[in-house]
Every structure is written in C-alpha cells, then in structure tokens.
C-alpha positions in Angstrom: -22.8 14.4 -2.3 -20.0 15.8 -0.3 -21.3 14.3 3.0 -21.8 10.9 1.3 -18.3 10.9 -0.2 -16.7 11.9 3.2 -18.6 9.2 5.1 -17.7 6.6 2.6 -14.0 7.4 2.5 -14.0 7.5 6.3 -15.5 3.9 6.3 -12.8 2.7 3.9 -10.1 4.3 5.9 -11.4 2.9 9.2 -11.7 -0.6 7.9 -8.3 -0.4 6.2 -6.7 0.6 9.5 -8.4 -2.3 11.2 -6.9 -4.7 8.7 -3.6 -3.0 9.0 -3.5 -3.4 12.8 -5.0 -6.8 13.5 -4.6 -9.3 10.7 -1.9 -7.3 9.0 0.7 -6.0 11.5 -0.1 -8.1 14.6 -0.1 -11.3 12.5 3.1 -10.2 10.9 4.8 -9.7 14.2 3.6 -13.1 15.4 4.9 -14.7 12.2 8.3 -13.1 12.6 8.6 -14.3 16.2 7.8 -17.8 15.1 10.4 -17.7 12.3 13.0 -16.2 14.6 12.5 -19.0 17.2 12.8 -21.7 14.6 15.6 -20.0 12.6 13.9 -20.9 9.4 11.2 -19.5 7.2 9.9 -23.0 6.4 8.7 -23.5 10.0 5.7 -21.2 9.4 2.6 -22.1 7.6 2.5 -20.6 4.1 -1.3 -20.0 4.6 -0.5 -17.7 7.5 2.1 -15.8 5.5 -0.3 -15.4 2.6 -3.1 -14.3 5.0 -0.8 -11.6 6.4 0.2 -10.4 2.9 -3.4 -10.3 1.7 -4.5 -8.3 4.8 -1.7 -5.8 4.2 -1.9 -5.4 0.5 -5.6 -5.7 -0.2 -7.1 -5.1 3.3 -5.1 -2.1 4.2 -3.7 -0.4 1.1 -6.5 -1.7 -1.1 -9.2 -0.2 1.1 -7.4 3.1 1.1 -7.2 3.1 -2.7 -10.9 2.3 -3.1 -11.9 4.9 -0.6 -9.7 7.7 -2.1 -10.8 6.5 -5.5 -14.5 6.9 -4.8 -13.8 10.3 -3.3 -11.4 11.7 -5.8 -12.2 10.2 -9.2 -15.9 10.8 -9.1 -15.4 14.3 -7.7 -13.4 15.2 -10.8 -16.1 14.3 -13.2 -19.0 16.3 -14.6 -21.9 14.5 -12.9 -23.2 15.9 -9.6 -24.5 12.5 -8.4 -22.6 10.2 -6.1 -23.0 6.4 -6.4 -24.2 6.0 -2.9 -25.7 2.5 -3.1 -22.9 1.1 -5.2 -20.2 2.7 -3.1 -21.5 1.4 0.2 -22.1 -2.1 -1.3 -18.6 -2.1 -2.6 -17.3 -1.2 0.9 -19.3 -4.0 2.6 -18.4 -6.7 0.1 -14.7 -5.7 0.1 -14.4 -5.7 3.9 -16.3 -9.0 4.2 -14.2 -10.6 1.5 -10.9 -9.6 3.1 -12.1 -10.8 6.5 -13.2 -14.2 5.1 -9.8 -14.5 3.2 -7.9 -14.0 6.4 -10.1 -16.2 8.5 -10.0 -19.1 6.1 -6.2 -18.8 5.6 -5.3 -18.6 9.3 -7.8 -20.9 10.9 -8.4 -23.3 8.1 -12.1 -23.3 9.0 -14.2 -24.3 6.0 -11.5 -22.8 3.8 -12.8 -24.5 0.6 -15.9 -22.2 1.0 -14.4 -19.1 2.6 -11.4 -18.6 0.3 -13.3 -18.7 -3.1 -16.2 -16.8 -1.7 -13.8 -14.1 -0.4 -12.3 -13.8 -3.9 -15.7 -13.5 -5.5 -16.8 -10.8 -3.0 -13.7 -8.8 -3.6 -14.2 -9.1 -7.4 -17.8 -7.8 -7.2 -16.6 -4.9 -5.0 -13.9 -3.8 -7.4 -16.4 -4.2 -10.4 -18.8 -1.9 -8.6 -16.0 0.6 -8.1 -14.9 0.3 -11.7 -18.4 0.7 -13.0 -19.1 3.7 -10.8 -15.9 5.5 -12.0 -16.5 4.5 -15.7 -20.0 5.9 -15.7 -18.7 9.4 -14.9 -17.4 11.5 -17.8 -14.9 14.3 -17.7 -16.3 17.8 -17.5 -14.4 18.8 -20.6 -14.0 15.7 -22.9 -11.8 17.7 -25.3 -9.2 18.4 -22.6 -6.4 15.8 -22.7 -6.2 13.6 -19.7 -3.3 14.5 -17.3 -0.5 12.1 -16.9 -1.1 11.4 -13.3 -4.7 10.4 -14.0 -3.6 8.2 -16.9 -1.3 6.3 -14.5 -4.0 6.1 -11.8 -6.5 4.8 -14.3 -4.0 2.2 -15.6 -3.3 1.1 -12.0 -7.1 0.8 -11.4 -7.4 -1.5 -14.4 -4.4 -3.5 -13.0 -6.3 -3.6 -9.7 -9.2 -5.3 -11.4 -6.9 -7.7 -13.2 -5.1 -8.6 -9.9 -8.4 -9.2 -8.0 -9.8 -11.3 -10.9 -6.6 -13.4 -11.0 -6.8 -13.8 -7.2 -10.4 -14.8 -7.3 -9.8 -17.4 -10.1 -6.8 -18.8 -8.2 -8.8 -19.2 -5.0 -11.6 -21.0 -6.8 -9.1 -23.4 -8.3 -7.4 -23.9 -5.0 -10.7 -24.8 -3.3 -11.4 -27.4 -6.0 -8.0 -29.0 -6.3 -5.8 -27.8 -3.4 -4.9 -29.7 -0.3 -4.0 -26.6 1.9 -5.5 -23.1 2.2 -2.4 -21.6 0.5 -1.6 -20.8 -3.1 1.5 -22.4 -4.8 4.6 -20.4 -3.7 5.8 -19.2 -7.1 2.3 -18.2 -8.2 1.7 -16.4 -4.9 4.9 -14.4 -5.4 3.9 -13.5 -8.9 0.5 -12.3 -7.7 2.2 -10.2 -5.1 4.4 -8.6 -7.8 1.3 -7.9 -9.9 -0.5 -6.3 -6.9 2.5 -4.3 -5.7 4.1 -3.1 -8.9 1.0 -3.2 -11.0 -1.3 -1.4 -8.6 0.3 0.1 -5.5 3.5 1.6 -6.8 2.0 3.3 -9.9 -0.9 4.5 -7.8 1.6 6.2 -5.5 3.5 7.6 -8.5 0.2 9.0 -10.0 -1.0 10.7 -6.9 2.5 11.9 -6.1 2.6 13.6 -9.6 -0.7 15.3 -8.6 0.1 16.3 -5.0 3.8 16.7 -4.5 4.1 20.0 -6.5 1.3 21.4 -4.4 2.2 20.0 -0.9 5.9 19.7 -1.1 6.8 22.4 -3.5 8.5 20.0 -6.0 8.9 20.9 -9.6 6.0 19.8 -11.8 6.6 16.2 -13.0 7.8 15.2 -16.4 4.9 13.3 -17.8 6.8 11.6 -20.6 9.4 10.1 -18.3 6.8 9.1 -15.8 4.9 7.2 -18.4 8.1 5.6 -19.5 8.7 4.5 -15.9 5.3 3.0 -15.8 5.9 1.2 -19.0 9.1 -0.3 -17.7 7.3 -1.5 -14.5 4.7 -3.3 -16.7 7.5 -4.9 -18.7 9.1 -6.0 -15.4 5.8 -7.6 -14.3 5.6 -9.5 -17.6 9.3 -10.7 -17.1 8.4 -12.0 -13.6 5.5 -14.1 -15.0 7.9 -15.4 -17.7 10.4 -16.3 -15.0 13.0 -13.9 -16.5 14.0 -12.7 -13.0 17.4 -11.1 -13.9 15.7 -9.0 -16.6 12.8 -8.1 -14.3 15.2 -6.9 -11.6 17.0 -4.6 -14.0 13.8 -3.2 -15.4 12.4 -2.6 -11.9 15.5 -0.6 -11.0 15.4 1.4 -14.2 11.6 2.1 -13.6 12.3 3.4 -10.1 15.1 5.7 -11.1 13.2 7.1 -14.0 10.1 7.7 -11.8 12.3 9.5 -9.2 13.8 11.6 -12.0 10.4 12.4 -13.5 8.9 13.4 -10.1 12.0 15.5 -9.2 11.9 13.9 -5.7 15.6 14.3 -5.0 15.9 17.8 -6.5 15.6 21.0 -4.5 12.0 22.2 -4.2 11.0 25.2 -6.3 8.3 26.4 -3.9 8.0 26.4 -0.1 6.3 23.2 1.2 2.8 23.6 2.7 3.4 22.5 6.2 0.3 23.8 8.0 -1.0 21.1 10.3 1.7 18.6 9.3 5.2 18.0 10.7 8.0 20.1 9.2 9.8 16.9 8.2 7.1 16.1 5.6 9.3 16.7 2.5 12.2 14.8 4.1 10.1 11.6 4.7 8.8 11.7 1.1 12.4 11.6 -0.1 13.3 8.8 2.4 10.4 6.7 1.0 12.0 6.9 -2.4 15.3 5.8 -1.0 13.6 2.6 0.1 12.2 2.1 -3.4 15.7 2.1 -4.8 17.1 -0.1 -2.0 14.3 -2.6 -2.7 15.2 -2.8 -6.4 19.0 -3.1 -5.7 18.3 -5.9 -3.2 16.0 -7.6 -5.7 18.8 -7.6 -8.2 21.2 -9.0 -5.6 18.7 -11.7 -4.6 18.7 -13.1 -8.2 22.3 -14.0 -7.8 23.0 -14.5 -4.1 19.8 -15.4 -2.3 19.7 -19.0 -1.0 17.2 -19.0 1.9 14.8 -16.2 1.2 16.6 -13.5 3.2 17.5 -11.1 0.5 14.2 -11.6 -1.3 12.4 -10.9 2.0 14.5 -7.8 2.7 13.8 -6.5 -0.8 10.0 -7.1 -0.4 10.0 -5.4 3.0 11.9 -2.4 1.8 9.3 -2.0 -0.9 6.1 -2.7 1.1 7.1 -1.0 4.4 9.8 1.4 3.5 8.3 2.8 0.3 4.6 2.0 0.3 3.8 2.2 4.0 6.2 5.1 4.4 4.4 7.0 1.6 1.0 6.2 3.1 2.1 7.4 6.5 3.5 10.7 5.2 0.9 11.5 2.5 -2.0 9.9 4.3 -1.6 12.1 7.3 -1.6 15.1 5.0 -4.6 14.3 2.8 -6.9 11.9 4.8 -8.0 14.5 7.4 -9.2 16.7 4.5 -11.0 13.9 2.7 -12.8 12.8 5.9 -14.7 16.0 6.4 -12.1 18.8 6.3 -10.5 17.8 9.6 -7.1 18.8 10.9 -4.5 16.2 11.9 -4.7 15.6 15.6 -1.0 15.6 16.4 2.0 16.5 14.2 4.3 15.1 16.9 2.6 11.6 16.5 3.0 12.0 12.7 6.8 12.5 13.2 7.3 9.6 15.6 5.2 7.2 13.6 7.3 7.9 10.5 10.6 7.8 12.3 9.8 4.5 14.0 8.5 3.0 10.8 11.8 3.7 9.0 13.9 2.7 11.9 12.1 -0.6 12.1 12.3 -1.1 8.4 16.1 -0.4 8.5 16.5 -3.0 11.2 14.4 -5.6 9.4 16.0 -5.0 6.0 19.5 -5.2 7.5 19.0 -8.2 9.8 16.9 -10.4 7.6 19.6 -11.3 5.0 22.1 -11.7 7.9 19.8 -14.2 9.7 18.2 -16.1 6.9 21.4 -16.5 4.9 23.4 -17.6 8.0 25.8 -14.7 7.9 25.3 -13.8 11.6 23.3 -16.1 13.8 22.7 -13.5 16.5 20.6 -11.5 14.0 17.7 -14.0 14.7 17.4 -12.6 18.2 17.2 -9.1 17.0 14.7 -9.6 14.2 11.6 -9.5 16.5 12.7 -6.2 17.9 12.4 -4.7 14.4 8.8 -6.0 14.2 7.9 -4.4 17.6 9.4 -1.0 16.4 7.3 -1.2 13.3 4.2 -2.2 15.3 4.6 0.8 17.5 4.8 3.0 14.4 1.6 1.5 13.0 -0.2 1.9 16.3 0.9 5.6 16.5 -0.3 6.2 12.9 -3.7 4.5 13.7 -4.1 6.5 16.9 -3.4 9.8 15.1 -5.8 9.1 12.3 -8.5 7.7 14.7 -8.2 10.7 17.0 -8.4 13.0 13.9 -11.6 11.3 12.8 -13.2 11.5 16.2 -12.6 15.3 16.6 -15.0 17.7 14.9 -14.1 19.1 11.4 -12.0 22.2 11.3 -15.0 24.5 10.4 -16.9 23.4 13.5 -14.0 24.0 15.9 -13.7 27.5 17.5 -9.9 27.1 17.7 -7.6 24.8 15.8 -4.7 23.5 17.8 -2.9 20.2 18.3 -3.4 18.6 21.8 0.2 17.6 21.8 3.1 20.1 21.4 4.1 20.3 17.7 
C-alpha cells in the first residue's frame, strides 16, 4: 500500500509540474508579452487566458491536491487497502482532461469536442477520487473529526462542485458558443469558486495540520478557522449574486480571521523543524499570508477604482501567485519529498532562490499591473514582461529541485544524506 500511494502521488506531482511549466507558466509569460506589446488586455484571446488559468488552477494545483489527497486521506482511515485501480484511472483521466482543455482552448482544434470531453473526463476523475475517499471510514468513528480535516473535506466537496459546474459549462459552450471561451463574467465566477472554494481552504486546512509541527506555531483555534471558512463561502455566494462590494469585505474578514486562527503572525511557541529545508521556511510562510491580505485589499479597491482590469488582475495575481503558489513552494518542498518515498529535498539553496524570485516577481507584477492597465504610468508596460520572466525562473528552479529530489534515491537507501549544493 505504501509503495502504491508513493508512486501515485509522484505521478500526480510530476504531471502537475508539467502543467505548471508548459501550458501554465510559459503560456502566461507569452500572454503577458502580448498584452504588454499591445498595451491592452483586450488584444489577447480570452480562450488563451482561460486555457492558462485552467492549466494553473486545475492542472497544477488540482493535480497536487488530488495526489496528496489520495496519499493522505486514505492513509488516515482504518482500511489497509489502497484503491490502486481507481487512483491510477483518476490520474490518467485527470491529466488527459487537462491536456485536452488546454489544447482545445489554445489551438481551437475541434474545440466543440475537446472542451466538453475534457470537462467530462475531469468530472469522472474527481468522482473516482471522491468515491475512494468516501469508502474509507475513520479508525475510531466515535472520535470527533478534527477542524483541519473538516475544512479539507469541505474543500473536496467544493472541488467536486467546481469541476461539475465547469463540465456543464463546457458542454453548453460546445452546443451554443461561437468561440472556445466561456463568458467573461461566468469565467471569473468559476475562478472565484475554484480559488476561494477549493484552493484557499485546502491550504488553511493543511496549514492547521502541519504548521504547528513544522513551523512551531501555536495550535490553531478551530472555531475561528471554521468561522473564516464560513465567511469565505458567504463571499463566494456574494460574487455569484454580483454583490461585489459585500464579497470584497467578506473576503478580507475571512483572510484576517484565518490568519488570527492559525497564529501565523504571532511568535512561534516551538522551534521550527528545519532539517533538509532552508532556514527561511517560517518567514516565507508568513510572507505568503501577507499576499493573501494584499489580494483582499486590492480586491476591495478594484470594486471602486478599477476601470481597465489592472487592479482586479493585481488582486488575482497576489492571491494565486503570492499566496497559493508561495505556499505550495514553501510547504511543498517540505512535504512532497517525504510523500514521494521518504526522500530528502535535493537543494535547500534552490528552495530559497525559488521562493525569493517568486515573491520578487509577484511584487513587480502586482505593483506594475495597475500602473500600466489603468494608465497611471505608461513605462510600466515595458517592465511587466520582466516580472513574468522572474516568476518563470522561480518556477523552473522549483521544478528542477523537485525533479532532482524525485530522481535521487530515497533517504533510507542513501549511505550519506547531503545536499549537492551548499546550503
């Protein structure tokens, strides 16, 4: 069972990094270069923008969630069996569905077939995952479910809802649409559902489980964390009802309440466990939560002052890159080597530089995007592509570090554990 789960999570991580690098980050850089040259967001195909977003949200982060979910949630249950066939089928269908969604959106080739089929394949994959997890029962049914697991399970249900909505929308698009792109307002609502309904609470849930152990933070306040999650759900509902000012306030309150519940910005109560990770590990966790608040503040400002998409874009980038990618980079390089066969991170130096460059690139993008899009400073258009290349370098370093980690033997098979680069 252990070997099966390790191989499966390795497959999900590998395919997720592939989507992160090629259709995700590289296409995002290409998109930004095109936007910067034309000095307008409307110059770029919405199908390309949506293909990039799907590759990043579902292809990269979604693959990581499914892989870690199969590894973690089933391992915490009473059964000793691992759903081998269902798990590998889920991985194959998920990867194929994401690839078809990107291909149909970018090339337009047979998109009326590829797009709805991609949605159906993703839906079957998530249903197999959900069924596998549901079939397992807690070892002690009388023991109350911990708060972190409640939030992760709720995010898993939201994941199923988001993929179902996406699938239905793609089928409708294939029947009645004229372009391989969803309507703009609906696409933005779907992004909010996926990000705030799935990704953000998943991070909160696993942070509640891991940060007291790895970073030495005080144990989370479960009641306040559940309140934060409740506010985020109310915020999503407000977005779908087009109550954007209310949604912006609720998102900010949810973020601040989660930070307070997780004790992120408070002094640690125990020394952080820094073996085989860079010593800045706790610092970058806190920086990621700074970006979460920045995103919510920009979101509130965008409701009143955005005219060309610059402040909205900066808010979305602060959330998806600064917070979500920043958290994946820092926590992922801590836990993924262990999940993938008890390995040791290849280089703590690469961990540091990938995180530093990611946050530098995010700072440049979040700062320059409103200045350029809203016509506050025309020269910002020339600097925007530089921010994308800085982030691309960070993503490549992260991928190289994880790939090298997976290619090296597990820790128990190596006579001497050391990093090939100075730490």
